[in-house]
C-alpha positions as CSV (number, residue, x, y, z in Angstrom):
1,M,150.4,145.3,131.0
2,N,149.7,143.6,134.3
3,L,149.4,139.8,134.0
4,Q,146.1,139.9,135.9
5,T,144.5,141.9,133.1
6,L,145.3,139.0,130.7
7,I,143.3,136.4,132.7
8,P,139.9,137.1,131.1
9,Y,141.4,137.0,127.6
10,L,143.2,133.8,128.3
11,Y,140.0,132.2,129.6
12,I,138.2,133.3,126.4
13,I,141.0,131.8,124.3
14,A,140.8,128.6,126.2
15,S,137.0,128.4,125.8
16,V,137.2,129.0,122.1
17,L,139.8,126.3,121.8
18,F,137.5,123.9,123.7
19,I,134.6,124.7,121.4
20,F,136.6,124.3,118.2
21,G,138.3,121.1,119.5
22,L,134.9,119.6,120.4
23,K,133.6,120.5,116.9
24,M,136.6,118.8,115.3
25,L,136.0,115.6,117.3
26,S,132.8,115.0,115.3
27,S,134.9,113.9,112.3
28,A,137.4,111.1,112.1
29,R,139.5,113.1,109.8
30,T,139.9,116.0,112.2
31,A,139.5,114.3,115.6
32,R,143.3,114.0,116.3
33,R,143.7,117.8,115.7
34,G,140.6,118.5,117.7
35,N,142.0,116.5,120.7
36,G,145.3,118.4,120.4
37,L,143.5,121.8,120.2
38,S,141.5,121.0,123.3
39,A,144.6,120.0,125.2
40,V,146.2,123.3,124.3
41,G,143.1,125.0,125.6
42,M,143.3,123.2,128.9
43,L,147.0,124.2,129.2
44,V,146.1,127.8,128.7
45,A,143.2,127.6,131.2
46,I,145.5,126.0,133.8
47,V,148.2,128.6,133.4
48,A,145.7,131.4,133.6
49,T,144.1,130.0,136.7
50,L,147.5,129.6,138.5
51,I,148.3,133.2,137.6
52,A,144.9,134.5,138.7
53,K,145.0,132.8,142.1
54,D,148.6,134.0,142.9
55,M,149.4,130.5,144.2
56,S,152.5,129.0,145.6
57,F,153.7,126.7,142.8
58,H,155.8,124.3,144.9
59,W,153.3,121.6,145.6
60,I,151.4,122.3,142.4
61,L,154.5,121.5,140.4
62,V,155.1,118.3,142.4
63,G,151.5,117.2,141.7
64,A,151.8,118.2,138.0
65,V,154.9,116.1,137.6
66,I,153.5,113.1,139.4
67,G,150.2,113.3,137.5
68,S,151.9,113.8,134.2
69,L,154.1,110.7,134.7
70,I,151.1,108.6,135.7
71,G,149.1,109.8,132.7
72,A,152.0,109.3,130.2
73,V,152.7,105.8,131.4
74,A,149.0,104.9,131.4
75,A,148.5,106.3,127.9
76,R,151.5,104.4,126.5
77,M,150.6,101.1,128.1
78,V,146.9,100.9,127.7
79,K,145.6,98.8,124.8
80,M,143.0,100.3,122.4
81,T,140.7,97.5,123.4
82,S,141.0,98.6,127.0
83,M,140.3,102.3,126.3
84,P,136.6,102.2,127.4
85,E,137.5,101.3,131.0
86,M,140.3,103.9,131.0
87,V,137.8,106.5,129.9
88,G,135.4,105.3,132.6
89,L,138.2,105.7,135.2
90,F,139.1,109.2,134.0
91,N,135.4,110.2,134.3
92,G,135.5,108.9,137.9
93,F,138.7,111.0,138.6
94,G,137.0,114.1,137.2
95,G,134.0,113.5,139.6
96,A,136.3,112.9,142.5
97,A,138.2,116.1,141.8
98,S,134.9,118.1,141.7
99,L,133.8,116.5,145.0
100,L,137.1,117.5,146.7
101,V,136.8,121.1,145.4
102,G,133.3,121.4,146.9
103,W,134.5,119.8,150.1
104,A,137.5,122.2,150.4
105,E,135.3,125.2,149.7
106,Y,132.8,124.1,152.4
107,Q,135.5,123.8,155.0
108,D,137.2,127.1,154.0
109,K,134.5,129.6,153.3
110,M,131.0,128.1,154.0
111,P,130.0,130.5,156.9
112,Q,130.5,133.5,154.6
113,D,129.1,132.0,151.4
114,T,125.9,133.1,149.8
115,N,122.8,130.9,149.3
116,F,123.8,130.4,145.6
117,M,127.3,129.2,146.6
118,I,125.8,126.8,149.2
119,V,123.6,125.2,146.6
120,A,126.6,125.0,144.1
121,V,128.7,123.3,146.8
122,Y,126.0,120.8,147.5
123,L,125.5,120.0,143.8
124,T,129.2,119.7,143.2
125,V,129.6,117.2,146.0
126,L,126.5,115.2,145.1
127,I,127.2,114.9,141.3
128,G,130.9,114.4,141.9
129,G,130.3,111.6,144.3
130,V,127.8,109.8,142.0
131,T,130.2,110.2,139.1
132,F,133.2,108.9,141.0
133,S,131.6,105.7,142.4
134,G,129.5,105.0,139.3
135,S,132.5,105.3,137.1
136,L,134.5,102.9,139.2
137,V,131.7,100.3,138.9
138,A,131.7,100.9,135.1
139,F,135.5,100.5,135.1
140,L,135.3,97.2,137.0
141,K,132.6,95.9,134.7
142,L,134.3,96.9,131.5
143,S,137.7,95.5,132.7
144,E,135.9,92.2,133.7
145,R,137.1,92.5,137.3
146,I,133.5,92.0,138.2
147,S,130.7,90.5,136.2
148,G,129.2,92.5,133.4
149,K,125.8,91.2,134.1
150,P,123.2,93.4,135.8
151,V,123.1,93.1,139.6
152,L,119.5,93.1,140.7
153,F,117.7,92.7,144.0
154,K,114.1,92.9,145.1
155,G,112.9,96.5,145.5
156,Q,116.0,97.9,144.0
157,Q,114.3,100.8,142.2
158,I,112.4,101.7,145.4
159,V,115.7,101.8,147.3
160,N,117.2,104.1,144.7
161,A,114.2,106.3,144.7
162,L,114.3,106.6,148.5
163,L,118.0,107.3,148.4
164,V,117.4,110.2,145.9
165,A,114.6,111.5,148.1
166,L,116.8,111.4,151.2
167,L,119.6,113.3,149.4
168,V,117.1,116.0,148.3
169,L,115.8,116.3,151.9
170,L,119.4,116.4,153.3
171,G,120.2,119.0,150.7
172,V,117.4,121.3,151.9
173,V,118.5,120.8,155.5
174,F,122.1,121.5,154.6
175,C,121.4,124.6,152.6
176,L,119.3,126.1,155.5
177,R,122.2,125.9,158.0
178,P,125.4,124.8,156.3
179,A,127.8,126.0,158.9
180,A,126.4,123.7,161.6
181,M,125.8,120.7,159.3
182,Y,129.2,119.1,158.9
183,P,127.8,115.6,159.9
184,V,125.0,116.0,157.4
185,F,127.6,117.1,154.8
186,L,129.6,113.9,155.4
187,L,126.4,111.8,155.2
188,V,125.7,113.4,151.8
189,V,129.1,112.4,150.6
190,L,128.6,108.8,151.6
191,L,125.1,108.6,150.2
192,S,126.2,110.1,146.9
193,L,128.9,107.5,146.6
194,A,126.3,104.8,147.4
195,L,123.9,106.2,144.8
196,G,126.6,106.0,142.1
197,V,127.2,102.3,142.9
198,L,123.5,101.4,143.0
199,S,122.8,103.3,139.8
200,V,125.3,101.4,137.7
201,I,125.3,97.9,139.0
202,P,121.9,97.1,137.5
203,I,123.1,98.0,134.0
204,G,124.5,95.2,131.8
205,G,127.5,95.1,129.5
206,A,125.3,95.7,126.4
207,D,124.4,99.1,127.6
208,M,127.9,100.3,128.6
209,P,128.2,102.7,125.6
210,V,125.2,104.6,127.0
211,V,126.6,104.4,130.6
212,I,130.0,105.8,129.4
213,S,128.3,108.7,127.7
214,L,126.1,109.4,130.7
215,L,128.9,109.3,133.2
216,N,130.9,111.6,130.9
217,S,128.0,114.0,131.1
218,Y,127.9,113.7,134.9
219,S,131.6,114.5,135.1
220,G,131.1,117.7,133.0
221,L,128.1,118.8,135.2
222,A,130.2,118.2,138.3
223,A,133.0,120.3,136.8
224,C,130.5,123.0,135.8
225,A,129.2,123.2,139.4
226,A,132.7,123.3,140.7
227,G,133.3,126.3,138.4
228,F,130.5,128.2,140.1
229,V,131.9,127.2,143.5
230,I,135.4,128.7,142.9
231,V,134.1,131.4,140.5
232,N,136.1,130.1,137.5
233,N,134.5,131.0,134.1
234,V,136.5,128.6,132.0
235,L,135.6,125.7,134.2
236,I,132.0,126.6,133.9
237,V,132.2,126.8,130.1
238,S,134.2,123.5,129.7
239,G,132.0,121.6,132.2
240,A,128.9,122.8,130.4
241,L,130.3,121.7,127.1
242,V,131.2,118.2,128.4
243,G,127.8,117.9,130.2
244,A,125.8,119.0,127.1
245,S,127.7,116.9,124.6
246,G,127.5,113.9,126.9
247,I,123.7,114.2,127.2
248,I,123.4,114.6,123.4
249,L,125.6,111.5,122.8
250,T,123.6,109.5,125.3
251,T,120.4,110.4,123.4
252,I,122.0,109.3,120.2
253,M,123.1,106.0,121.7
254,C,119.6,105.3,123.0
255,K,118.1,106.1,119.6
256,A,120.6,103.7,118.0
257,M,119.2,101.0,120.2
258,N,115.6,102.1,119.9
259,R,115.3,102.4,123.6
260,S,114.6,105.1,126.1
261,L,117.2,106.2,128.7
262,A,114.9,105.1,131.5
263,N,114.8,101.6,129.9
264,V,118.6,101.5,129.8
265,L,118.9,102.7,133.4
266,F,116.2,100.7,135.1
267,S,115.3,97.6,133.0
268,G,118.1,95.4,134.1
269,F,118.7,94.5,130.5
270,G,120.6,91.2,130.1
271,S,120.0,89.9,133.6
272,T,118.7,86.5,132.4
273,Q,121.3,85.3,130.0
274,S,120.5,82.0,128.3
275,A,123.1,79.6,127.0
276,G,123.7,77.8,123.8
277,G,121.0,79.5,121.7
278,G,118.3,77.3,123.4
279,G,115.6,79.9,122.6
280,Y,115.6,79.1,118.9
281,Q,115.2,75.8,117.1
282,G,117.6,74.7,114.5
283,E,121.0,73.4,113.8
284,A,124.1,75.5,113.3
285,N,126.2,74.7,110.2
286,P,129.9,74.7,111.1
287,I,132.6,75.6,108.5
288,S,136.4,75.1,108.5
289,A,138.9,77.8,107.7
290,E,139.8,76.0,104.5
291,D,136.2,75.9,103.3
292,A,135.7,79.6,104.4
293,Y,138.7,80.4,102.2
294,F,137.1,78.9,99.1
295,V,133.9,80.9,99.8
296,L,135.9,84.1,100.1
297,E,138.2,83.3,97.2
298,A,135.2,83.3,94.9
299,A,133.5,86.4,96.5
300,R,133.4,89.7,94.6
301,S,132.0,91.7,97.5
302,V,132.7,91.2,101.2
303,V,131.3,93.1,104.2
304,F,133.0,92.7,107.6
305,V,131.0,93.3,110.8
306,P,133.6,93.6,113.6
307,G,132.8,93.0,117.2
308,Y,134.6,94.1,120.3
309,G,138.3,93.4,120.4
310,M,138.5,91.7,117.0
311,A,141.8,91.7,115.1
312,V,141.2,93.1,111.6
313,A,144.8,93.7,110.3
314,Q,144.5,90.9,107.7
315,A,141.3,92.0,106.0
316,E,143.2,93.5,103.2
317,L,143.9,90.0,101.8
318,A,140.3,89.9,100.6
319,E,140.9,93.1,98.8
320,A,144.1,91.8,97.2
321,N,142.0,89.0,95.8
322,G,139.9,91.5,94.0
323,A,136.9,91.7,96.3
324,E,135.2,95.0,97.2
325,V,135.5,95.2,101.0
326,S,133.6,97.4,103.4
327,Y,133.2,97.4,107.2
328,A,129.7,97.8,108.6
329,I,129.9,99.6,112.0
330,H,126.9,99.8,114.3
331,P,126.7,103.0,116.4
332,V,126.9,101.0,119.7
333,A,129.6,98.5,118.5
334,G,132.4,98.3,121.1
335,R,132.2,99.4,124.7
336,M,131.9,103.2,124.2
337,P,130.7,105.5,121.4
338,G,133.1,105.4,118.4
339,H,135.2,102.7,120.0
340,M,135.0,100.4,117.0
341,N,136.0,103.2,114.6
342,V,139.1,103.8,116.7
343,L,140.0,100.1,116.7
344,L,139.7,99.9,112.9
345,A,141.8,103.1,112.6
346,E,144.5,101.4,114.7
347,A,144.4,98.5,112.2
348,N,145.0,101.0,109.3
349,V,141.5,100.4,107.8
350,P,140.7,103.3,105.4
351,Y,137.9,105.5,106.7
352,E,136.3,105.4,103.3
353,Q,135.5,101.7,103.8
354,L,133.5,102.2,107.0
355,V,129.7,102.2,106.5
356,V,126.8,102.5,108.8
357,P,123.8,100.1,108.8
358,E,121.4,102.4,106.9
359,D,124.0,102.5,104.1
360,V,124.8,98.8,103.8
361,N,121.4,97.2,104.6
362,P,119.6,98.2,101.4
363,T,122.3,96.4,99.3
364,M,123.0,93.5,101.6
365,E,121.2,91.0,99.4
366,M,123.8,91.7,96.7
367,V,126.8,91.1,99.0
368,D,128.5,87.7,98.4
369,V,129.9,87.2,101.9
370,A,129.2,88.9,105.2
371,I,131.8,88.1,107.8
372,V,130.8,88.6,111.4
373,I,133.8,88.7,113.7
374,G,132.8,88.5,117.4
375,A,129.7,90.7,116.9
376,N,126.4,89.4,118.2
377,D,123.6,91.7,119.3
378,V,124.1,94.2,116.5
379,V,123.5,91.5,113.9
380,N,120.7,89.7,115.7
381,P,117.7,89.3,113.2
382,A,115.4,88.8,116.2
383,A,115.4,92.6,116.4
384,R,113.3,92.5,113.2
385,E,111.5,89.2,113.4
386,D,110.6,88.4,117.0
387,E,108.3,90.8,118.8
388,N,108.9,89.1,122.1
389,S,112.7,89.7,121.9
390,P,114.1,92.4,124.2
391,L,116.0,93.7,121.1
392,Y,112.9,94.0,119.0
393,G,112.9,97.4,117.2
394,M,116.6,98.0,117.5
395,P,118.2,98.8,114.1
396,V,120.7,96.0,113.3
397,I,123.0,95.1,110.4
398,N,121.1,92.6,108.2
399,V,123.9,90.2,107.6
400,D,121.4,87.3,107.3
401,H,120.3,88.9,103.9
402,A,123.8,88.3,102.4
403,R,124.2,85.3,100.0
404,T,126.5,83.8,102.6
405,C,127.2,84.8,106.2
406,I,130.2,83.5,108.1
407,V,130.2,84.0,111.8
408,M,133.5,83.8,113.7
409,K,132.7,83.0,117.3
410,R,133.8,80.7,120.2
411,S,130.3,79.2,120.8
412,L,126.5,79.8,120.3
413,N,126.3,81.7,123.5
414,P,124.5,85.1,123.5
415,G,126.4,88.4,123.5
416,F,126.4,91.2,126.1
417,A,122.7,91.7,125.9
418,G,122.1,88.0,127.0
419,V,119.7,87.4,124.1
420,D,119.9,84.3,121.9
421,N,120.7,84.9,118.3
422,P,118.7,83.0,115.5
423,L,121.3,84.2,113.0
424,F,123.4,81.2,114.0
425,F,120.7,78.8,112.6
426,K,119.9,80.5,109.3
427,P,120.4,78.3,106.3
428,N,122.9,80.7,104.7
429,T,125.0,81.1,107.9
430,R,128.2,79.1,108.5
431,M,129.8,79.1,111.9
432,L,133.6,79.2,112.1
433,F,134.0,78.2,115.7
434,G,137.0,79.2,117.8
435,D,139.0,82.3,118.9
436,A,138.5,85.0,116.3
437,K,142.1,85.9,116.1
438,A,143.1,82.2,115.6
439,S,140.4,81.8,113.0
440,L,141.6,84.9,111.1
441,T,145.2,83.6,111.3
442,A,144.1,80.2,109.8
443,L,142.2,82.0,107.1
444,V,145.1,84.2,106.3
445,S,147.3,81.1,106.0
446,E,145.0,79.7,103.4
447,F,145.2,82.9,101.3
448,K,149.0,82.9,101.6
449,E,149.2,79.3,100.4
């Protein structure tokens, strides 16, 4: 049998592996196997493509070796708390790859291409450029190389709208006479990069889970368009899967925050951060690690609400003392969807102990101690009580209903959303000020003694 006749079957196998891998990612128990299955599918697709195109493998092997080394080193060195910015960067690389595919196709075959291919090339370059530059901005924000606050200026939405309109107009001009429009093509590349930057800079750190999902969808759509450009079925299928799943996840994230996608993208949420909890009256009640130990020592039920980057490896000490322990995880906790679940898995926290807000909130009044470690916006009672709060209507974890709430935090400053938190001034709340890791270490020392 000729190898060429196997190509369609290999593409089908790869597509099936992608679909089953994506399905398995929906469960924490099967996610690792799903990731491996998808990786095998990608390997099959790459091998099939190289066979189908009858390419010279010299430079391809060089690129594969270099890329594999970079990927392996990055995967080994990256911390789990830094995974969101790495995902953002990978999204950007995917967009850049699609852009380059469209660019290469334009220079190589454009005079002979059909109208459908011309449109596909334009969309590949446009979506790929927006994904690349937007993902770089997300990476810089998440890695705190630039401020995570929204960057706003007067007339920003008008500028973005005019930029989109100009890109549509240039797209029409380009599609009418592509062979003679190389300067227009280059202008489209530059404007798509500018649109990506201007689309992400007004989005604050609190909305980064949504941004990561949306950019992931963009990268999939860019890959799908690139698949049409080079007539590659498996790229079309895989790109469509990523694009569709990214859009669905984006919708889920918006629903979890009780906000629309338009509000996330255009509201500049968190641009006016206030300091010190000045928006609410009251006095915070501090507590020492020693006193917190006595509270926990007497507790029969404890709920942990982890925030981004918290260290949870010592939580089993509460269990060893006979307490029933659970971890309440908000859908948008962390800096990308599912990030907090991954962090807890890295700390060897049993999956059975993870609960979502709708499961824990009805019984929160019977919980002896709720420990908030670094979380802020997802436990803000203003989302229930203050109709003037930007968070109003967002489902939160009702830790203020527990008999005692201990908040581990450096200060009374707001979280990523830039919204003051009245939880800090509730009569049943005790503030354990300081670095969360240091506070946990001090608490652990009390248990050991």
